[in-house]
C-alpha positions in Angstrom: 97.7 97.7 96.6 98.7 99.3 100.3 96.6 98.6 103.4 95.3 101.3 105.1 97.7 99.9 108.3 100.6 101.5 105.7 99.0 105.0 105.8 98.4 104.5 109.7 102.4 104.2 109.8 102.5 107.2 107.6 100.0 109.4 109.7 102.0 108.0 113.5 105.4 108.9 112.4 104.3 112.0 109.9 106.3 110.5 107.0 105.1 113.0 104.5 105.5 116.3 103.5 102.9 118.4 105.9 104.1 121.6 104.7 101.4 123.9 102.9 98.9 121.7 103.9 95.1 122.2 102.8 91.8 120.4 103.1 90.0 119.5 100.1 87.8 122.6 100.0 91.1 124.7 100.3 91.6 125.7 104.3 94.9 125.4 105.7 96.0 122.5 108.1 98.4 122.3 110.2 98.7 119.2 112.7 99.7 120.2 115.8 99.4 116.8 117.6 98.8 113.9 115.4 97.4 111.6 118.4 97.7 108.3 119.6 97.1 105.3 117.1 94.1 103.3 118.7 94.1 100.1 118.3 90.6 99.3 119.1 87.0 99.9 118.0 86.5 103.5 116.7 88.2 106.1 114.9 92.1 105.2 114.0 93.9 108.0 116.2 92.4 109.5 119.3 93.8 113.1 121.2 94.7 114.7 117.8 95.3 118.1 118.0 94.7 119.9 114.4 94.2 123.5 113.3 92.2 124.1 110.6 92.0 127.9 109.2 92.0 130.0 112.5 90.2 127.1 114.7 92.2 124.9 116.9 89.9 121.2 116.8 90.6 118.6 119.3 89.4 115.0 118.7 90.2 112.0 116.6 91.5 111.5 113.1 90.4 109.0 110.5 92.2 107.1 108.3 91.3 105.5 104.5 93.0 104.8 101.5 90.0 106.4 99.3 87.3 108.8 100.9 84.4 106.5 99.8 85.2 104.2 102.6 83.8 106.5 105.2 80.6 105.3 103.8 81.6 101.9 102.8 82.6 101.4 106.5 78.9 103.2 107.5 81.2 106.0 109.8 77.9 108.1 108.8 75.7 106.2 110.7 77.9 105.8 114.1 77.7 108.3 116.3 81.5 107.5 117.6 82.8 109.2 114.5 80.8 112.5 115.6 84.3 113.2 117.4 86.4 112.5 114.5 87.8 116.1 113.5 89.8 114.9 110.4 89.9 112.5 107.5 93.3 111.7 106.2 93.3 109.8 103.0 95.4 108.3 100.2 93.2 109.6 97.3 89.8 111.5 97.4 86.6 110.7 95.2 85.6 114.3 95.7 82.7 113.5 97.6 82.1 115.3 101.4 82.4 113.5 104.2 79.4 113.6 106.4 78.8 112.6 110.1 76.4 111.2 111.8 75.1 114.3 113.1 75.0 115.7 109.7 78.1 118.0 109.9 80.7 118.2 107.3 83.9 116.6 108.2 87.2 118.3 107.1 89.6 115.9 104.7 93.0 116.0 103.4 94.8 114.2 100.5 98.2 113.0 101.3 98.6 110.2 98.8 100.9 112.4 96.6 103.0 113.6 99.9 104.5 110.4 100.6 108.1 109.3 99.0 108.6 107.3 96.9 111.0 105.6 98.5 108.4 104.4 101.1 106.1 102.7 98.8 109.2 100.8 96.9 110.7 99.7 100.3 107.2 98.7 101.7 106.6 96.6 98.2 109.7 94.7 99.1 108.9 94.3 102.4 105.2 93.0 101.8 106.3 90.3 98.8 109.4 89.0 100.2 109.2 85.6 100.4 112.1 85.4 102.9 111.4 84.2 106.2 112.7 87.3 107.3 110.8 89.8 104.8 113.6 92.8 105.2 116.3 90.5 104.8 117.4 92.4 101.8 117.2 96.0 103.7 118.2 95.6 107.3 121.8 95.8 106.6 120.9 99.6 106.1 119.8 99.9 109.4 122.6 100.7 112.0 123.3 98.2 114.8 122.4 101.0 117.4 118.9 100.7 116.4 118.5 97.1 115.3 119.8 95.9 118.8 118.0 99.0 121.0 114.6 97.0 119.4 116.2 93.9 120.1 116.9 94.1 123.5 113.3 95.8 124.0 111.8 92.7 122.7 114.2 90.7 124.5 112.8 92.3 128.0 109.2 91.8 126.1 109.6 88.5 125.6 110.5 87.8 129.5 107.7 89.9 130.5 105.3 87.5 128.6 106.8 84.1 130.1 106.3 85.9 133.4 102.6 86.9 132.7 101.6 83.1 132.5 103.7 82.4 134.9 101.8 84.6 137.3 98.9 83.4 136.1 99.4 79.8 136.7 100.3 81.0 140.3 97.5 83.0 140.9 95.4 79.6 140.0 97.5 77.4 142.4 99.0 79.3 145.0 102.2 77.4 144.7 105.2 78.3 143.7 106.9 75.1 144.4 104.1 73.5 141.5 104.8 76.4 138.9 108.6 75.6 139.3 108.3 72.0 138.7 105.7 72.6 135.7 108.2 74.9 134.1 111.0 72.1 134.6 109.3 69.7 133.3 108.0 71.7 130.0 111.4 73.2 128.8 113.1 69.4 129.8 110.3 68.2 127.4 111.6 70.0 124.5 109.4 71.8 121.7 107.9 68.1 120.8 107.5 66.5 124.4 107.1 69.8 126.5 103.1 69.8 126.8 103.3 66.3 127.9 106.0 66.8 130.2 103.8 69.4 131.9 101.0 67.4 132.1 103.0 64.8 133.9 104.0 67.2 136.6 100.1 68.5 137.1 99.7 64.5 137.1 102.9 63.7 139.8 102.9 66.4 141.9 105.8 68.0 143.3 104.6 67.8 146.7 104.1 63.7 145.7 107.5 63.7 144.4 109.8 65.4 146.6 108.8 62.7 149.3 111.1 60.6 147.0 114.1 63.1 146.6 116.3 60.7 148.3 114.9 57.4 146.0 115.9 57.7 142.0 114.2 54.6 141.9 110.6 55.5 143.3 110.8 58.5 141.8 111.3 56.9 138.1 108.5 54.5 139.6 106.2 57.5 140.0 106.9 59.3 136.4 107.3 56.4 133.9 104.7 54.5 135.7 102.3 57.1 135.4 103.2 58.0 131.5 102.8 53.8 131.3 99.3 53.9 133.1 98.6 56.9 131.0 98.9 55.6 127.7 96.3 52.6 128.7 98.7 49.9 127.6 100.1 47.1 129.8 102.9 47.6 131.7 106.2 46.2 129.9 107.1 43.7 132.7 108.1 40.9 131.0 111.4 42.6 129.5 113.6 43.4 132.5 113.9 43.5 136.2 114.3 46.7 136.4 111.1 47.6 134.4 109.0 45.0 136.8 110.6 46.8 140.0 109.1 50.2 138.9 105.6 48.8 137.7 105.2 46.9 140.9 106.2 50.1 142.8 104.5 52.2 140.7 101.5 50.5 141.6 101.6 50.6 145.4 102.7 54.8 145.1 99.7 55.4 142.6 96.9 53.7 145.2 99.2 55.2 148.2 99.0 58.7 146.8 95.9 58.7 144.6 97.2 59.6 141.3 95.1 59.6 138.3 96.3 58.7 135.0 95.4 61.6 132.4 94.2 60.7 128.8 96.5 61.6 125.7 99.9 61.2 127.2 102.0 59.8 125.1 106.2 60.5 123.9 107.4 61.6 120.2 110.5 60.3 118.7 109.5 62.3 115.4 113.7 63.5 114.0 114.8 63.1 117.4 118.3 61.8 118.2 118.5 59.3 120.8 120.0 62.0 123.2 117.1 63.6 123.1 114.6 61.0 123.6 111.9 61.9 126.4 113.1 58.5 128.1 116.4 59.9 128.5 114.9 63.7 129.8 112.7 61.9 132.2 115.3 60.4 134.1 117.2 63.5 133.6 114.3 64.7 135.9 115.1 62.4 138.2 118.7 63.1 139.2 118.0 66.8 138.9 115.5 66.4 141.6 117.7 64.5 143.4 120.6 67.2 143.7 118.1 69.8 144.2 114.7 68.6 145.6 114.6 72.6 147.0 113.5 73.7 143.8 112.7 77.2 144.9 116.3 77.6 146.0 117.6 76.7 142.6 115.6 78.8 140.6 116.5 81.5 143.3 120.2 81.2 142.7 122.2 84.5 141.6 125.2 82.6 140.2 124.5 79.3 138.4 128.2 78.2 138.3 127.9 75.4 140.1 124.7 74.4 138.4 126.7 74.3 135.1 129.6 72.4 136.7 127.7 69.9 138.5 127.1 66.5 136.3 123.3 65.3 136.0 123.0 62.3 134.2 120.9 59.5 134.6 120.4 56.0 136.9 122.3 53.1 135.6 119.3 51.3 133.8 119.6 54.3 131.5 123.2 54.4 130.5 122.3 51.3 128.5 119.0 52.1 127.4 117.8 55.3 125.1 114.1 54.1 125.5 112.9 51.4 127.6 113.9 47.9 127.1 115.9 48.4 123.8 119.8 47.6 125.0 122.0 50.6 123.2 126.0 50.7 124.0 126.4 52.0 127.8 127.2 55.9 127.6 127.0 58.7 130.0 123.8 60.7 129.2 124.4 64.0 131.1 122.0 67.4 130.8 123.9 69.4 128.2 125.4 73.2 128.9 123.0 73.8 126.0 119.9 72.4 127.7 121.2 74.0 130.8 121.1 77.5 129.5 117.3 76.8 127.6 116.2 76.2 131.7 118.0 79.1 133.0 116.8 81.2 130.3 113.1 80.0 130.0 112.3 78.7 133.5 114.5 79.6 136.1 114.7 83.7 135.3 111.3 84.5 134.3 110.1 82.4 137.3 112.8 84.3 139.8 111.7 87.4 138.2 107.8 86.5 139.2 108.4 85.3 142.4 110.5 88.4 143.4 108.1 90.6 142.1 105.4 89.0 143.9 107.1 89.7 147.1 107.9 93.2 146.5 111.5 92.6 146.0 113.0 95.7 144.2 115.9 94.5 142.5 113.8 91.7 140.4 113.8 93.3 136.8 117.7 94.2 137.6 118.5 90.5 138.5 116.7 89.5 135.3 118.7 91.5 133.5 122.2 91.2 134.9 121.4 87.3 134.7 120.7 87.5 131.0 123.3 89.8 130.0 125.7 87.2 131.3 124.6 84.2 129.3 125.5 83.3 126.1 122.5 83.6 123.3 120.9 80.4 122.6 121.8 78.3 119.2 118.8 77.5 117.2 117.5 77.8 113.5 116.2 81.2 114.2 119.1 82.7 116.0 121.1 81.2 112.4 119.3 82.9 109.8 119.7 86.3 111.7 123.6 85.7 111.9 123.4 84.9 108.2 122.4 88.4 107.9 124.8 89.7 110.1 122.5 90.4 113.2 124.9 88.4 116.2 123.2 87.9 119.4 125.8 88.7 122.0 123.7 87.7 125.0 120.5 86.0 125.9 118.5 89.0 126.0 119.3 89.3 122.6 119.0 85.9 121.5 115.3 86.1 122.9 114.9 89.4 121.4 115.3 88.0 118.2 113.4 85.4 119.2 110.3 87.3 119.7 111.2 89.5 116.8 110.9 86.8 114.6 107.7 84.8 115.8 105.5 88.1 116.5 106.7 90.0 113.9 108.7 88.6 111.1 106.1 85.7 111.0 103.3 87.6 110.8 104.6 90.0 108.4 104.3 93.2 111.2 106.7 95.3 109.3 104.7 98.5 110.2 104.8 97.8 113.8 108.4 97.1 114.0 111.3 99.4 115.3 113.8 97.8 112.5 110.6 97.9 110.0 110.0 101.6 110.5 113.7 102.4 110.4 113.7 100.4 106.7 110.7 102.2 105.5 111.9 105.7 106.5 115.2 105.4 104.9 
């Protein structure tokens, strides 16, 4: 059986035969305005205008699969439903629907007026085992409609990122620290992003930037803070480098009153050595050495120099992927994909937030221009849609596809999806 949400969708887009429509007691009905979907408590649609017989009514519409649900949901006892001017059902039980004030609410039945293809397509979407419910049907939707929706979601995803950034700045009132936390989160990646962000909170950028010209001291601050927070003893017995940064950290910890945090520890689960958190943290040190003024980096309008620069690691890490474990010497620069991820997920949203906060009118156009000029990300989500013939052309579209997958496909919100609506309407 289909859910009530399916009828909400049908009513919202008037996807049924509404010609020669009559109430269950025989009065003709014309829908002048179907109303606005109410996602909060109360009647399902508000602000509807319905002509019943010769009388024009303005008010709310309530929708159920069958008429008996009016009483099952106790609407007859709730004065909020006195404003309902029309009860829309898939099927009726023949019993009059009475409001709390004792009046009878007009009712229409639309079950036999909905196209059979809509039920068939909804069944496919609702029972699909694929991670993309419409995988077998999406080919019938034009590129124009698919990417109009995807680009809309791309901007929405950026707006959500901006919202979180704005909330964080309201809490800190420090754009530079917000920028530092963002860099750390996206350098940490999926597994260690939260841990990196906590490190950024434990070692504030106001402290770290004092040592921007001395990478050894920055590494002492960051790695020392991690070791200190794990509660384990410092691995001093292994190598001179480790002993030196352990000693340096003790001094800097006391000087800046740093407080270790419980629960900080790195994850290495199914991770390639080049992506180990130790290497990412060492790369962060070199990034700060090159760009000690973080806001100037975030507010760039052209990232050519950022892409061209080699941002690697200090000498110790050339021969190590983890502390104390010697490996073959290799360069370990931040790759192009990681740089693009930083720009898309950190630099651009923060630049948009910072410009908006300061009333710069070009904030949104800058966001769209930068994302439109960047290639799409590469990940399993994008590959899944690419297999269906949906290829992102730029970062706005790739962000939109990611949002589509996480917020619609994974949650089976096909009835709220622009692509799902096109499929159901054929």
